[in-house]
C-alpha angles and dihedrals in degrees: 000000000000124000091251090052092051094046088048087053093051091047091051093048093050093046094050098042100043134073118250097250138011133192108233132176131205148110126296105231093177133016133171142152109241134192118318093020096287122144122232128181149129129260120206140177120212130208122261091275093052093238114096126049112237097176137025136183139170113241131195141174123199115233101255094051092039093056094050091046095044092054094046093045090051091047095048105032104015091237141116123204105274138156117281093029121133108224140178108212134183102223139181113220109233137177124192122196091229104030100034130210118001140150117234112211116232101166144354132219106226095185087063090056091048091049090050091053091050088051093050090051090050091052095049091047090051093049090051091050091050090050090054095235103097093107103027097106092045089056091061113103113248108235116248088231118054100181102120109064127182109200126201110199144109112283091227099042115119090221091063091051093051089048094053092044094050092050094048093045100044118146094238098059092240118163124220134185113220132178126187119227098190122223139167106261101187135038137033093312094060093100098050094036095051093044090051092052091047089050091054091052092047090055088062098031094142088066095061138059098198142359121229126198111197135173134161120250132261137145114342095247091052086078095055089100087071091059092090126136093211092050093043089050092050092053092041090057096034114132094228130058107264124214118200122203104168124154130331135324093275094047125101132174136182086257092063089060093053101036118100090236128015119199128177103245143003090264089049086056091054090046092052091053091047093049094046089051091044090056091051090049089050092050089050091046090050092047088049091052092047091048090050094047092046090049092049093048090050090049091050094047090047092050089050092051091049091051090047091050090046088059100037098041098071089049093049091047091051091051091045092051091049092050089045093051091046091048089048091053090049090049093052093049092048088046092051092049092047092049091048090051092045093051092047089052092048093047092053089046090051090050092053093047090049089051093051093045088050091050091048093048108123089220090061089048090053090047091057090055103268123130135204122222125202130200117192093340100313133091113268109234099169136030089227089068092067124073131198106287095023113145111229128194117207123193120209129177094266102034151319134290127202118206139176121222107237098172132019118204 
């Protein structure tokens, strides 16, 4: 038997013993569009730990069927067949004598793909919760001023243009500083590209008030590239508040659960920032009005006080002058009385002193019969001061006597 004959026998046995079609689920480990628009890939099944491969099969889909399935899958799930995707496929088992065993895709269950995306999101959120970082970014205080905005987006994205236009054309005349940190926002490089942009922002975090991640809408599954644990963990632990505006109103990604603030679209992100600043402006305006009102009231009260003082001050001055003059008169009267009393006391004291001086006058003593004796020019107070032969001068009322001491006892 030739190899061809053996392969033909296998093909005949398979075609006669198997049903026409089977629903089979697994993971696409390889996926590519080949020449002529046909799809080629590999479907694998992994063990319970998700590590080892326990089954493998080559899959293909001819161009006509693939184009129909591709458009329906994108419309319903926002996805294209790509490596790493969990799929549920309606396949026909084929065996070709030259190309061997393969599964030919007839249909795809888009609801299964959407369910797998939801499961992945739940698992990522559970891991973030277990790591204790799910709500870290949400606990950061939102700065009162959101003027300096770091934007992560694709430079050519319509959502980025809408975001910038809405900020610049706001109704309040507010001014914002924005800087784009470009990143891939669709496809297999989303995770590493967005993380790279966020890393650059974090390295100069003191220059920015907030980081905004924006991307225009699309089919729901288009956003599955944002359902990434490393990317979500990066945002959860980011040093600045992160605002996400990814997709349309119906869309939701893991990033929306970890970001500080989640809005529906890029324009909604701009509106949020504008409203936040408008509220701060309103607070400042209110504070300004209160300060002006308080200042005006203070000026009015001060003017009233000045007017009152202008009226009262002359009256007070008149009363003060009257009291001063009265006090001065009273002081003069008290001073005159005090001086009179002082003069009277001093006059009486003078009279006493005069009497005492008159009594102590030597001439008066001599008149009363006393005498004064001098020895060598000074008054003799004791007989012991004189010696035999001393010359003494004695003053009497009517003259002097000079005597010589003959005997000293």
